[in-house]
VOMARRO-205545 format. One record per residue (C-alpha): x, y, z. Coordinates in steps of 0.5 Angstrom, whole numbers, padded with zeros to 4 digits, always signed. Example, Ala and Ser with C-alpha at 12.3 -4.5 7.8 and 13.67 -1.06 7.14 Angstrom:
# VOMARRO-205545
+0025-0009+0016/+0027-0002+0014/
END
This chain:
# VOMARRO-205545
+0000+0000+0000/+0002+0007-0002/+0002+0012+0004/+0004+0018+0000/+0002+0019-0008/+0005+0025-0011/+0003+0026-0019/+0006+0031-0023/+0007+0036-0017/+0010+0043-0019/+0011+0049-0014/+0013+0056-0016/+0014+0062-0011/+0014+0069-0014/+0020+0073-0012/+0019+0080-0014/+0018+0080-0022/+0021+0073-0023/+0018+0066-0021/+0022+0061-0017/+0020+0054-0020/+0022+0050-0014/+0019+0043-0016/+0018+0042-0024/+0013+0036-0024/+0015+0031-0019/+0012+0024-0019/+0013+0020-0013/+0010+0014-0009/+0012+0012-0002/+0010+0005+0001/+0008+0005+0008/+0013+0003+0013/+0019+0006+0009/+0025+0009+0011/+0026+0014+0005/+0032+0019+0004/+0031+0025+0000/+0038+0027-0002/+0040+0033-0006/+0044+0040-0006/+0042+0046-0003/+0036+0049-0007/+0034+0042-0010/+0027+0042-0008/+0028+0037-0002/+0025+0042+0004/+0019+0044-0001/+0018+0037-0002/+0017+0035+0005/+0013+0041+0006/+0008+0039+0001/+0008+0032+0004/+0007+0035+0011/+0001+0040+0009/+0005+0046+0011/+0005+0048+0004/+0001+0046-0002/+0003+0045-0009/+0002+0050-0015/+0000+0044-0019/-0001+0036-0019/-0004+0031-0014/-0002+0029-0007/-0005+0023-0003/-0004+0022+0004/-0006+0015+0007/-0011+0015+0000/-0014+0022+0002/-0013+0027-0003/-0010+0033+0000/-0009+0039-0005/-0017+0041-0005/-0017+0041+0003/-0019+0047+0007/-0014+0050+0012/-0018+0046+0018/-0017+0040+0015/-0010+0041+0013/-0009+0042+0020/-0012+0036+0022/-0008+0032+0018/-0001+0035+0021/-0004+0034+0028/-0006+0027+0027/-0003+0023+0021/+0004+0027+0020/+0010+0028+0026/+0015+0033+0025/+0023+0032+0027/+0026+0039+0026/+0033+0041+0024/+0033+0046+0030/+0029+0042+0034/+0024+0047+0036/+0023+0045+0043/+0019+0050+0048/+0024+0053+0052/+0020+0054+0058/+0017+0047+0058/+0021+0041+0061/+0022+0035+0057/+0016+0031+0059/+0011+0037+0058/+0014+0038+0051/+0013+0031+0049/+0006+0032+0052/+0004+0038+0048/+0002+0035+0041/-0003+0031+0045/-0006+0037+0049/-0008+0040+0042/-0011+0033+0040/-0018+0035+0043/-0021+0030+0038/-0017+0025+0041/-0021+0024+0047/-0015+0022+0052/-0015+0023+0059/-0009+0027+0062/-0007+0021+0065/-0007+0017+0059/-0003+0023+0055/+0002+0023+0061/+0003+0015+0060/+0004+0016+0053/+0009+0021+0053/+0013+0018+0058/+0013+0011+0054/+0015+0015+0048/+0021+0018+0052/+0023+0012+0055/+0023+0009+0048/+0028+0014+0046/+0033+0013+0052/+0031+0019+0056/+0027+0016+0062/+0031+0020+0067/+0031+0027+0064/+0023+0028+0064/+0024+0034+0068/+0030+0037+0065/+0029+0043+0060/+0031+0044+0053/+0037+0048+0055/+0040+0043+0060/+0040+0038+0055/+0045+0036+0049/+0044+0037+0042/+0043+0029+0041/+0038+0029+0047/+0034+0035+0044/+0034+0031+0038/+0031+0025+0042/+0026+0029+0045/+0024+0032+0038/+0023+0024+0036/+0019+0023+0042/+0015+0029+0040/+0014+0027+0033/+0012+0020+0035/+0007+0021+0041/+0001+0022+0037/+0002+0015+0033/+0003+0019+0026/+0003+0015+0020/+0009+0019+0017/+0014+0022+0020/+0018+0028+0016/+0025+0030+0018/+0029+0036+0015/+0036+0035+0016/+0036+0031+0022/+0043+0030+0023/+0045+0037+0021/+0047+0040+0028/+0050+0034+0031/+0057+0031+0031/+0058+0025+0026/+0057+0020+0032/+0051+0023+0035/+0048+0023+0028/+0049+0016+0027/+0046+0014+0034/+0040+0018+0032/+0039+0015+0025/+0040+0008+0028/+0034+0010+0033/+0030+0013+0028/+0031+0006+0024/+0029+0002+0030/+0023+0006+0031/+0021+0005+0024/+0022-0002+0024/+0018-0003+0031/+0013+0002+0030/+0012+0001+0023/+0012+0008+0022/+0014+0011+0015/+0020+0016+0016/+0022+0021+0010/+0028+0025+0011/+0032+0030+0007/+0040+0030+0008/+0046+0033+0005/+0050+0027+0009/+0052+0021+0004/+0053+0017+0010/+0046+0017+0012/+0044+0013+0006/+0046+0006+0009/+0040+0007+0013/+0035+0008+0008/+0030+0003+0005/+0030+0008-0001/+0034+0014-0004/+0030+0019-0008/+0036+0024-0011/+0033+0031-0013/+0036+0036-0017/+0033+0043-0020/+0026+0041-0018/+0027+0034-0021/+0027+0027-0019/+0033+0024-0022/+0034+0018-0019/+0031+0013-0015/+0035+0007-0011/+0032+0002-0007/+0028-0004-0007/+0024-0004-0014/+0028+0002-0016/+0033-0002-0020/+0028-0005-0025/+0024+0001-0026/+0030+0005-0028/+0032+0000-0032/+0026+0000-0036/+0026+0007-0036/+0033+0007-0039/+0031+0002-0044/+0035-0003-0047/+0043-0002-0049/+0044+0000-0056/+0050-0003-0060/+0055+0001-0063/+0055+0002-0071/+0061+0003-0076/
END
């Protein structure tokens, strides 16, 4: 089953008297439970692609389905519900609330889910479980400023997972971490992907993270130029066609 389906996606941004063509006709299907890396240089369209999947932005043209639901024609309220109930976000700069402790930061998305029907006790229990899963059970009363970069990223992962989303999006999740901590964070994300069956889609400049991905989407100048991973080789070979023999 495809959890994400994108057809002919274009995204244009007006910039003064010119128009920036961030995405130029993206076709992409992501299977449920995948661990997908989007790789490409700065300005290639990686963040724009994630923002459209996460309902933060809407395409200028094309069709997007999340969990089988067409999202391109939805109003702001329905898009907000998808972001809250179906998608979790792991931000490059963590985006933790500094005045709240670790437990309160992770509880916060659940408090926004008025339709979820959880009691305060259930909210706390679920938040504590997610925190323990990322290895920070003894830090629940700490505030973000008291945590290392790697620990703050773990908090961000717990917060993304606490709503039990279908998809977790991560924009450069290791960019602000040293290589050892980054590898630890990616191993944790991969473990949670395998145990929770949550689909992860993350962007990166770091070629070292590709070994963790089940599929690698290479993007440049708003186009997908290659797809590596299960099932991709056959598709690329078919697209390329048979090799031609040289002639004299």
